[in-house]
C-alpha positions in Angstrom: -0.3 -0.2 0.1 1.3 3.4 -1.0 2.3 5.9 1.5 -0.4 8.3 0.4 -3.2 5.7 0.6 -1.9 4.5 4.2 -2.3 8.0 5.8 -5.5 8.2 4.3 -6.6 5.9 5.5 -5.7 6.6 9.2 -7.6 10.1 8.3 -11.0 7.5 8.6 -10.4 4.7 10.8 -8.9 5.6 14.3 -5.5 3.7 15.7 -8.0 1.0 17.1 -8.8 0.2 14.1 -12.1 1.2 13.6 -14.4 4.1 12.4 -17.3 5.7 13.1 -18.7 7.3 9.3 -21.9 9.2 9.4 -23.0 8.7 5.1 -24.5 12.0 4.4 -24.9 11.8 0.7 -28.3 10.3 0.6 -30.1 13.8 -1.4 -27.9 12.4 -5.0 -30.9 10.4 -5.7 -33.4 10.9 -3.2 -33.1 14.8 -2.9 -35.3 16.5 -0.3 -34.6 14.3 3.2 -36.9 15.3 6.3 -34.7 16.0 8.5 -32.0 17.0 6.2 -32.5 20.7 5.4 -29.3 22.2 7.4 -26.8 19.7 7.0 -23.9 22.8 8.5 -25.9 21.9 11.8 -26.2 18.3 11.4 -21.9 17.9 10.4 -21.4 20.2 13.3 -23.2 17.7 15.6 -22.0 14.6 14.5 -18.4 16.1 14.9 -19.2 17.3 17.8 -19.8 13.8 18.3 -17.3 11.7 17.3 -18.4 10.8 14.1 -14.5 9.6 12.3 -14.8 10.4 8.7 -18.2 12.2 6.5 -19.4 10.1 3.6 -20.8 12.7 1.4 -21.3 14.7 -2.4 -19.7 17.2 -4.4 -22.0 19.9 -3.5 -21.9 19.5 0.3 -18.4 19.4 0.3 -18.4 22.4 -1.2 -21.0 23.7 0.6 -19.9 22.8 4.2 -16.1 23.0 3.2 -15.8 24.7 7.3 -17.6 22.1 8.5 -15.9 19.5 7.4 -12.6 20.9 8.3 -12.7 18.6 11.3 -13.0 15.4 10.5 -12.3 13.2 7.2 -14.1 12.8 4.5 -15.5 10.1 2.0 -16.3 11.6 -1.7 -19.7 9.9 -3.3 -17.9 9.7 -6.9 -20.9 7.9 -8.5 -24.2 8.7 -9.2 -26.2 10.6 -12.1 -29.7 8.9 -11.6 -32.3 9.4 -9.2 -35.3 7.5 -7.6 -37.1 8.8 -10.1 -35.7 6.2 -12.3 -35.9 2.4 -12.9 -35.3 0.6 -9.8 -32.0 -0.6 -11.4 -29.1 1.0 -10.8 -27.8 3.0 -13.7 -25.0 5.0 -12.2 -22.0 5.3 -13.6 -18.6 7.7 -12.0 -19.5 11.1 -12.5 -16.5 13.3 -10.5 -13.2 11.1 -10.7 -10.2 11.0 -8.2 -8.1 14.1 -8.9 -11.8 16.0 -8.5 -12.3 13.9 -4.6 -7.7 15.1 -4.0 -8.7 18.7 -4.9 -12.0 18.8 -2.7 -9.5 17.5 -0.2 -11.2 13.9 0.4 -9.4 11.1 1.9 -11.2 8.6 0.3 -14.3 7.9 -2.4 -17.0 5.7 -2.5 -18.8 3.9 -4.7 -22.0 1.1 -5.5 -21.3 -1.9 -5.5 -24.4 -4.0 -6.8 -22.8 -7.8 -8.2 -25.5 -9.8 -9.5 -28.1 -6.5 -10.6 -29.3 -5.4 -13.9 -26.3 -3.5 -15.0 -23.8 -5.4 -13.0 -21.1 -5.1 -16.1 -21.0 -1.2 -16.2 -21.2 -1.2 -12.2 -19.1 -3.1 -11.2 -16.6 -2.3 -14.0 -16.4 1.7 -12.9 -15.6 0.6 -9.8 -12.5 -2.0 -10.9 -12.1 1.7 -13.5 -11.4 4.0 -10.0 -9.7 1.7 -7.9 -6.9 2.0 -10.8 -7.5 5.6 -10.5 -6.9 6.0 -6.7 -3.9 3.8 -6.5 -1.7 6.1 -9.2 -3.3 9.2 -6.1 -3.1 6.6 -3.3 -6.3 7.3 -2.6 -8.4 4.8 -0.5 -11.4 3.8 -2.7 -14.9 2.6 0.2 -17.3 0.1 -2.3 -20.7 -0.7 -1.2 -21.3 -4.0 -2.4 -25.1 -5.1 -2.1 -26.1 -8.2 -3.8 -28.3 -6.8 -7.0 -28.1 -3.8 -4.9 -31.8 -2.4 -4.6 -33.0 -4.6 -6.6 -32.7 -6.9 -3.6 -34.4 -11.1 -4.2 -35.3 -13.9 -1.6 -31.6 -15.0 -0.7 -29.9 -11.0 -1.7 -28.9 -10.6 2.0 -28.2 -13.8 3.5 -24.4 -14.3 4.8 -23.6 -16.4 1.9 -24.7 -13.7 -1.1 -23.1 -10.4 1.1 -20.3 -12.6 1.6 -19.4 -13.0 -2.2 -19.8 -9.1 -2.8 -17.3 -8.3 0.0 -14.6 -10.4 -1.8 -15.8 -9.2 -5.1 -16.0 -5.2 -3.9 -12.2 -6.4 -2.6 -10.9 -8.3 -5.4 -11.9 -5.1 -7.9 -9.4 -2.8 -6.0 -12.1 -1.7 -2.7 -9.5 -0.8 0.1 -12.6 -0.5 2.5 -15.9 -2.5 2.4 -19.0 -0.9 3.7 -22.7 -3.6 3.6 -25.2 -4.5 5.6 -25.2 -6.9 8.0 -26.9 -10.0 7.7 -28.7 -10.1 11.4 -26.5 -13.3 11.6 -23.0 -12.9 13.7 -21.6 -16.4 11.9 -22.2 -16.1 8.4 -20.7 -12.4 8.8 -17.9 -13.7 10.6 -16.6 -16.3 8.2 -18.5 -13.1 5.4 -15.5 -10.4 7.1 -12.6 -13.0 7.1 -13.3 -13.7 3.3 -12.8 -10.3 2.7 -9.5 -9.5 3.5 -10.4 -5.9 3.4 -12.2 -3.3 6.7 -15.5 -4.5 6.8 -18.3 -1.8 8.2 -21.8 -2.0 8.1 -25.1 0.3 6.4 -27.5 1.1 9.2 -30.6 1.0 5.8 -33.8 2.6 6.7 -34.6 5.0 9.6 -35.4 2.9 12.9 -37.3 4.0 15.4 -36.1 1.9 18.0 -32.5 2.8 19.0 -31.7 -0.6 20.9 -32.2 -2.2 17.3 -29.9 0.2 16.2 -27.3 -0.2 18.3 -27.8 -3.8 19.4 -26.9 -3.8 14.8 -23.9 -2.6 15.5 -22.2 -4.4 18.8 -23.3 -7.4 16.9 -21.4 -5.9 13.5 -18.5 -5.1 15.7 -18.3 -8.6 17.6 -18.4 -10.4 14.5 -15.7 -8.8 13.0 -16.4 -5.6 11.8 -15.0 -2.6 12.0 -17.2 0.3 12.1 -20.3 1.9 10.9 -21.0 4.2 7.9 -24.7 4.7 8.9 -27.0 8.3 8.2 -30.5 8.0 8.6 -30.1 6.4 12.3 -27.7 9.1 12.3 -28.1 12.4 11.2 -31.7 12.1 11.2 -31.9 10.7 15.0 -33.7 13.3 17.2 -30.6 13.9 19.3 -27.7 13.4 15.7 -24.8 14.3 18.5 -26.0 11.8 21.5 -26.6 9.2 18.8 -22.7 9.8 17.0 -21.4 9.6 21.3 -23.6 6.1 21.5 -22.3 4.8 18.3 -18.8 6.1 19.2 -19.1 3.9 22.3 -19.7 1.0 20.6 -16.9 1.2 18.5 -14.2 2.8 20.0 -15.3 2.3 23.4 -16.6 -1.6 23.8 -19.8 0.1 25.0 -22.6 -2.9 25.8 -25.8 -1.9 24.1 -27.3 -0.6 27.7 -24.1 1.7 28.3 -24.8 3.2 24.7 -28.5 3.8 25.9 -27.8 5.5 28.9 -25.9 8.4 27.1 -29.2 8.7 24.7 -31.6 9.0 28.2 
């Protein structure tokens, strides 16, 4: 691994090898979302709560540069589609490694959807980006989800998730973001087979704080290296405290009850 990539990864991951990434890239696909009207204030709160990195878009990276100055930045570089289109992922690379570096990013992120309708184009641009970033010493995070948003009966089994994770690593991803399959043993095997750090996503907004924190605790116990979570942090009634609670589990090995006490 190049010195540049090593240094940038050390800004995303703490010395304990774990990270709390707050995903704030949703509006590039969904548009306006409840609770996301004031990104500057949300970034300020989650940074104060202990976020290690913010995963966001070109627009917010420029618009909120001051608020992002104290935290690592991971730039979303694929897209160019919206939820108004078909369910099948049709995105492509819309920015490149050089653009990310000009914005001061420590890493980039793209979707990786093995088994989806357009997997050839999607996985092809993941490989293309990995090649670019290797030349620049810029880490790549791949959001690996079998069949992407299309789903299917077997799309979120530990075996399918493990296959997607390994494909992402083989195509050059330095970090994998994926869904925890609610199967500790299966997830542990999948993580062991990926050979790069794995962080878990939060998915749809949940109203049950304990359920969110239990998922994080289970993922960490099964070998995860942290979270890349959005709506269940910035969409919380108290984003700063929720970030603190998540960080307590990820970095301080807190129990779910100890993390919940931070929210009380």
